[in-house]
C-alpha positions in Angstrom: 135.7 63.1 108.8 132.4 63.8 107.3 131.9 60.0 108.3 132.6 61.1 112.0 130.5 63.9 112.3 128.1 62.3 111.1 128.5 59.3 113.4 129.2 61.5 116.4 125.7 63.1 115.6 124.1 59.9 116.2 125.4 58.6 118.5 124.6 62.5 120.8 120.9 60.8 119.9 121.8 57.3 121.5 125.6 57.6 122.6 125.2 53.9 124.5 124.9 52.3 120.8 127.4 50.0 120.5 126.9 49.7 116.8 127.9 53.7 116.7 130.8 53.8 119.1 132.5 50.7 116.9 131.9 52.3 114.2 133.4 55.7 115.3 136.1 54.1 116.5 136.9 52.3 113.3 137.8 55.5 111.9 139.6 56.7 114.7 141.8 53.6 114.0 142.1 54.9 110.3 143.2 57.6 110.7 145.6 56.1 113.0 144.1 57.9 116.9 143.9 55.0 118.4 143.6 56.9 121.8 140.2 57.3 121.2 139.4 54.3 119.3 140.9 53.1 122.7 138.6 54.2 124.8 135.1 53.6 122.7 135.7 50.1 122.7 136.8 49.1 125.7 133.2 51.8 126.9 131.5 48.7 124.4 133.1 45.8 125.6 132.4 47.2 129.5 128.9 47.6 128.2 128.1 44.7 126.7 130.9 41.4 126.7 129.0 39.8 124.5 129.9 41.9 121.5 132.2 40.0 120.0 133.5 41.5 117.3 135.5 44.6 119.2 137.0 42.2 121.2 139.5 41.8 118.1 140.3 45.7 117.0 140.6 46.3 121.1 143.5 43.9 121.6 144.7 45.6 117.6 144.7 48.9 119.1 146.3 47.8 122.1 149.2 45.9 120.6 149.2 49.8 118.4 150.0 51.1 121.9 152.3 48.5 122.5 150.3 47.2 126.0 151.0 43.6 124.8 149.9 42.5 128.5 146.8 44.1 128.1 146.0 42.6 124.3 146.8 38.9 125.2 144.4 39.2 128.0 141.9 40.7 125.6 142.5 38.5 123.1 141.7 35.6 125.7 138.4 37.4 127.2 137.6 37.3 122.9 138.6 33.9 122.6 136.7 32.8 125.8 133.1 35.0 124.9 133.3 34.1 121.1 133.1 30.1 122.7 130.4 31.3 124.8 128.0 32.8 121.7 129.2 29.4 119.6 131.0 32.2 117.0 134.3 29.8 115.2 135.4 32.7 112.2 135.1 35.2 115.3 136.9 32.6 117.8 139.6 31.4 114.8 140.1 35.1 113.9 140.8 36.6 117.7 143.2 33.1 118.5 145.8 33.4 115.3 146.1 37.3 116.0 146.3 35.7 119.9 148.8 33.0 118.4 150.7 35.9 116.7 151.7 38.3 119.0 152.4 35.5 122.5 154.7 33.1 119.8 
């Protein structure tokens, strides 16, 4: 919990910092608190659709929350964003998870 408390302290100073929001979401995921992670990752992607690293984790979170159709949608959005950013590594990771989900 100490890590979470420190990240929250930083977020209180910089509430729209994507790195901090993403980091806090990852901590919540480790604790199995997907609804909290969901809200943070959605905020990151809503504010910054080019924050490629959050798409995979957001879609995985949706999968764990039994929201398969939304997960598929977000994998597709992430692949489009990764392609636009020419981030082949992220694209391949998203595509692999997407294919595992739909097939």
